[in-house]
N, C-alpha and C positions, 0 to 999 in steps of 0.2 A: 691947834691943841688936840691931843689925843683923848681917848675915852677909856673908862674902866668898866669891865664887864664881870659880873658875878656869874660863874658857870651854872650854879644851881638855878638861878633866875633865867639864864639863857636856855637851859634845857626845857623849862616850862614854856617859855615864850616861843621857842622855835619848833618844839615838837621833836627835836633830835635828842635822844637820851640813850642811856645804856640798856641793852637787853642781855641775852645770854651770850652774845658774841660781839662785844664792843659797842660803840655808839652807832645808832642807825636812825634813819628818818627818810622822808621824801627828799629826792634829789634837789627839788626846787627849794626846800627848806634848808638844805645843807649849802647855804651860800658861802662864798669865799670867807666872809667875815666870821661866820659861825665855825667853819672848819679851822680857820686860823686861831680862833680863840680856844677851841678844844685842844689843838696841838700845843699852844702856849701853856695851857693849864697842865697838860701831861708833862711837859718839860719842867714846869715849876714844881710839880709833885716829885719828880725824880730828883730835883735839886734838894728838896727837903729831906730826901732819903740819903743824900750824899752820893747818888749814882750817876750824876752828870755834872760836867764843868764846862766853862767857856772853852771853845775850840774842839770839843769832843765831836766825833762823827755820829750821825743819826741816819740809819738806813730807811729808805722809803721805796715802796713798790705798790702796784695796783693791778686790778683785774681789767677785763675788756669792756666794761660798761661805758656808754658814751659820756657819762658825767665824771668818770674817774680821772682823766688828765687834768681837768680844771681843779678838782678837789686836791689832787696831788700837788699842784702848783701852789695852792693856798697853804697847804701843810709845809711845803718846802720853804715858803717865805717866812712862816713862823719860826722854823728851825734856824734859818739864817739870821733873822732879827734878834734871836735870843743868843747870838754869838756862837752857835754851833755850826757844823759843816754837814749839810745834807748830802747823802750819797744815794743817787738815784739808781735803783736796781732794775728798773724797767717793768714790763708786764710779765710777772712770774708768779708762781703759786705762793700762797701765804706761808706754807712750811719752808719754802726755799729762802725767803727773806728772813724768817725767824731763825732758821738753822744757821745761816751765815752770821747774823747779828749775835747770836748766842756764842758762836765760836770766836767771834771778834771781841766779845764783851762790851757791846754797844747797844744803845736803845734802837728801836725800830718801830715802824708802823706800816700797816697795809690798808690801802683804800679799797674796800670791797663791800658789797652787799650780799656776798655768798650766793645763795640760791633764790633770793627774793626778786620780784620783778624789777625791770630796769628803770622804773620811775622812782626807785629807792636806791640808797647807797649807804655806806657806812665806813667807819674807821676802826681797825683793830690796833691796839697799842701793846707794845712789848717792852718791858724793862730789860736791862742788860742780862738779868738772870732768867728771863722768860716772860710768858704771857701775863698781863696784869690780872689780878684776882679781885674778889669783891672788896677787900679793904682798900685796894688801889683805886677802884671806881669811886669809893667814898672820898678818898683823898683828892682826886681830880675834881669831883663835884664841889668840894669845899674851897676851891681856888677862886681868886679874882684876878683877872689879867688886864693889863694895860695895852691898848692898841695905839700904834704910832699915828701921828696926825698925817692927813693927806694920803692915806694908804688905800682907802676904799671909796667907791662911788656911793651915792645915796641909797642904792639898792643892794649894797653889800658886796659888790664885785671888786676884785683887786685891780688897781689902776695899772700896775706894771708887773704882771705875773712873770715869774722866772721861766726860762726855757731850758729844761734839764737835758743833759746827755747821759744816757743810761750806761752803767758799768755792768759787765757780764759776770763779775766775780761771784755774786750770790747764786746765780743760776748754775754756773759751772760747779760750784761746791756741792750743790744739791744733787746734780746728776752724778757726780763722782761718788757721793755718799753711797748710792745704791749700786753703781757699777762695781765698786770695790767690795761691797759686802756680799752680794749674791754671787753664787758660783759662776765662773766664766762659762758661757755656753749652756747654761742650765735650761734655757728655753729653745735650744736648737731643734728645728723640725716642727715647732708649734706655730700655727697661724693665729695671730692675735689681732683682732679688730679693735680699733679705737674709735669710739663715738666722740668725735671732736667737738661738736656744736660750738659753743663759745667759751668753753673752759680754758682758763689761762694755763692749765696743766698739759695741754695737748702736745706741745713740743717736748716737754720733759718725758711724758709717757713714751712718745715715739722714739726718742733718743735712747733711753735706758732699755726699753724692750728690744730694740734692734741690737744694742751693744751686748745683750745677754743671749743673742742668737735667734730671736723670734723673727718670723716674717710678719711685718707690720702692715695692716690693712686699714688705712684711714677712711672713715665714713662720716657723713653728715656734718661737715664743717659749715658753720653759719657765720654770716657777716654781721647779723644783728644779734643782740644778746638774747639767749634762751634761758629762762629761769628753771633749770633742772634741779629738782629737790630730791636728794637721794633717800630721804626718809618717807616721802609721799610721792612716789614715782608717777609721773603723768602717764595717762593711758596711751598717748601717742608715742612715748618713749618705750613702753612695753611692746607696742605693735611694731615699732621700727626695728628693735633688736630681733624679734622673732622673724620678721620678713627678711632681714639681712642674713640671718642664720640659714634660711632656706635658699635665698638667691645667691649669696656670696660664699657661704661655708667658712667656718673657722672653728678653732678649738676653744676659744673664749673671746669675750668682748669686754672691754674695760672703758671706764670714763670717770668723770669727776664733776663736782659742782663748779660754780663759776670761779671760785678762787683756789680750787685744787686741794682743799683740805678734807673733803668727804668723797669717798670712792663709790663707784658703781662697778661691780664685777658680775659678769654674766657667763653662763655656761655655753656649751656648744649648741644648745637649742635656742639660745637667745633669751633664756630666762634669767632675770636679775636675781642675785642672791640678796637676802636681807642684810643690811649693814651689820646688825648685831650677830648674825651667823658668820659672816665673813670675819668679823672681829675675833670670834672664838677660834676659828681656824688659824688666823694670823698669830694669835697669842700662843697657840700650841706649836706652830712652826718655829717661833722665836724662842721657845723653851721657857716661857714665863712660869713662875711659881706663884706669883701674886697678881691678880687681875682686879682692876677697879673699873666699875661701870655704873651708870645710872639705874635707878629702879625700873625704868621702862624697858631695859634690855631683856632679851630672851632668857628664860630660866634654864635653858639647856646648858648654860654656862656651869651652873652648879651640878646639874644632873649628869654631866659628862664625866665627872670625877677626875678630870685631867689636871686640876690646879689645886695647890695646897691651900690657898687663901683667896677668897673673893670678897670684895667690899662693894656695897651698894651706896650710891650718893644721889643727891638731887640732880636734875637734868641740866646740862651745860658744862662745857669744858673747864671753866674755873673750878667747879666742884670736883670734877674728876682729877684735876691737877692737885687740888688740895688733898684729896684722898690719897693720891700717889705719894705726895710729900710726907704724909703721916704713916704710910705703909712701911713695913719692915720685911723685906724679902731679898733674895739674891737677884731676881730678875722681875722687876715691877713694870707692868704695862697697864694701859687703860684704853678703853674704847667706848663709843657711844652708839646708840641705835641707828644714827645716821651714817655709821661706818667710819667716822673719823677715829684715827688710831694714834695713841700717844705712847712714847717710851719714857719711863721715869728713871731708868738706870741703863748702864751700858749693856748691850747685848753681845754675847760672845757665842759664835756658832762655827764649829769646825776651824777654830783658830782665827777667824775673821771677826773684827770688832766694829760695832756700830755705836757711836756716841749717843747719849740720850737726846731726845727731841720732845720735850713735854708740851707739844701743841699738836692739834689735829693734823693728820697727814693722810693723803689718799694713796700715793704711789706705793708706800710700804705694804699696804693691804693687798693691792692687786698683785704685786710681785710675790708676796708670801703665799697667797692662795694658789697662784699659778705653779710655783715651785713645789708646794705641798702636793698638788695633784701629780706632778711629774715624779716626785719622790715615791708616791704610793703606786705609780704606774696605772693611774685611773683617769677618766675624764673628769672635768670639773663638776659635772652633775652628780657623779658618784660620791663626792665628798659628803653629801647629805646623809648617806647611810652610816657615816662614822659618828653621828650625833643622835641623841635621843630625839624622838619625834615631838618637837614643840615648835609650833608655827605661829608667827606673829604677823600682824597687819596693822596699818595705821593710815589715817587720813585726817583732814581737818575741815571745819566749816569756816569758809572765808568770810570776811567782812562781819566778824562777830566781835563786838566791842569787848575789850579786855575786862573792863569793870563789870559788865554783865556776866561774862564767863566766871569771873571770880565770885560774884554774888551767888550764881546758880550752884556752883560747886560747893561753896560754903554751906548753903542751905541743905544740899543733899547730904553732905558729911554730917551736919548737925542733927539730921533725922535718924542717923544710925542705920543699922541693918534693915529695919522695917521700911524706911524711906527708900533705900536702894532697891529692895526687892519689889517695891511698888512701881518703880520706874522701869526696871529691867525685869519684867515678868517672865516667868518660865525659864529663868537661868538657874533656878535652884536657890538653896540657902546661901547666905553670905558667910564665908569662912574667915575672911580677914579684910580689914580696912587699913590701908597704909596712907598716911598724909605726909610722907617725906617730901613729895613734890606734886601738888595737885591732889587728886583722889584716885588711889589704886585699889581696886576691889578684887579679891579672890573669892571665887565661888566654889562650893563643895565639889562640884563635878570636874573641877580643874580649869575652867575658863577664867580668864583675867581680863578686866576692863580698867583702863587707866585714862583719866580725864585731866587736862590741864590747859590753861591759856598759853598761847605761844609767847615766848619772851621777845620775839622779833617783829611781830606783826599782829594786827587785830584778827586773830584766828583762835578758834577753839579746837585743840588737838585731841584726837581719840586714838588710843593704842589698845589693841586686843591681843590675847594669846590663847591658843587652843591646841588640841592634840593633832589636828590635821589642817591642811591649807584650806580645804573646803569649809570646815567649821569656822576657822578664823575669818575667812572672807564673809561668810554669812553673818557671823557675830558682829563684824565691823559695820556691815550695812544696816543691821538691825539697830545698833547703837546710834549710828548717825541719824537714822530715821527718828528715833526717840529724842535725840538732842535738838533736832530741828524745831521741836515744839518749844524749846527754850527761847527762841527768838521773839515769841509773842508775849 
């Protein structure tokens, strides 16, 4: 006899719950039984929306984490047991499977923990019309699912996991998307390094860059998973890029996080561009007139004067997507401080058309920035001079309980300007307090400090903005020093 599981209860019991990018948790907690139940609940939610029927295909893909193949098998078993046909797309970027599924009009999911350590993992879900949003998360959470009898061991492992054979269709469509849109030979004569580490996007980067004429230099391939966070770049990744620039020599270096939806773009000196700066350049290259981005992104966006409309949202791609859906513009795009870039409308450039892809993508940013530099006849490092001088920095305090972070931030916000000025002494008078997402504080001298709990892990994130890189770096270290006191 089977059993029935209430998803809301399962979230609490397992510790696997929705964050800013799908369901995530410790890999050990994401047992086959838990992942099967989540997938079944997702499909049931789609059925209530009338978006899936018996026999429909569901696309599945995953990153290169060691736990991903097992979780994929559990998800595929749930799809098959619900009378649908799992289409295994292999180890490919999240935007690749999302793009193909969107074009095919089918549901999809991606097993990935993105940038977080490999002792954790996650599942991103996509409706046939695109990434699930916050109302969909609530709909999935409200489901109760039935598990078939004799399917799992006592510790939650599948007794007979399926053995999938991957289809190349999604990967091929993704690579073709950018080979066809960007001008043929636009990167001819450019030496572009790829920091491969364990990103599942490394093959797509290499293929498309080479197809556009670049000389591709692969560097740093890792056999074990490397948790590269494009929003809080590790010191070792900063040092690696600069050393390679000196030893190998290149015109630019590119990379992505684990699932290929957040980019890293570096200049000829091996200096990584901030994701929100790269996003501004990509939006300009694509001819956007409306840009949607979270409150944490660099305010050079507005100061540049390049865009007719800018919209600020809470942090997380679901909020950016919702903002794009509500925006009214000829060319609507969105991006996040982590560099993930979304297109909310068809892009038309020199007669070439790029269909919308309203989910984070890394490859489009790298290609847009590189071709923008080519078009201006300058090195990638020189693109900084096109923007107002506003510099951002970010980092996080790890192993900081979410509840504690929420409480401390709420207490600080409740105390108003006086409380803020008492904590962050010598930063001057508080000019503005914004609680759109966490606590964002603007000081009279132009400095900005933004605090919020991470939506993906027990971390307290700190973002700062100032008029120079030196000021931003010093401001970040000072803030982190003050925030360390919150642990006690």
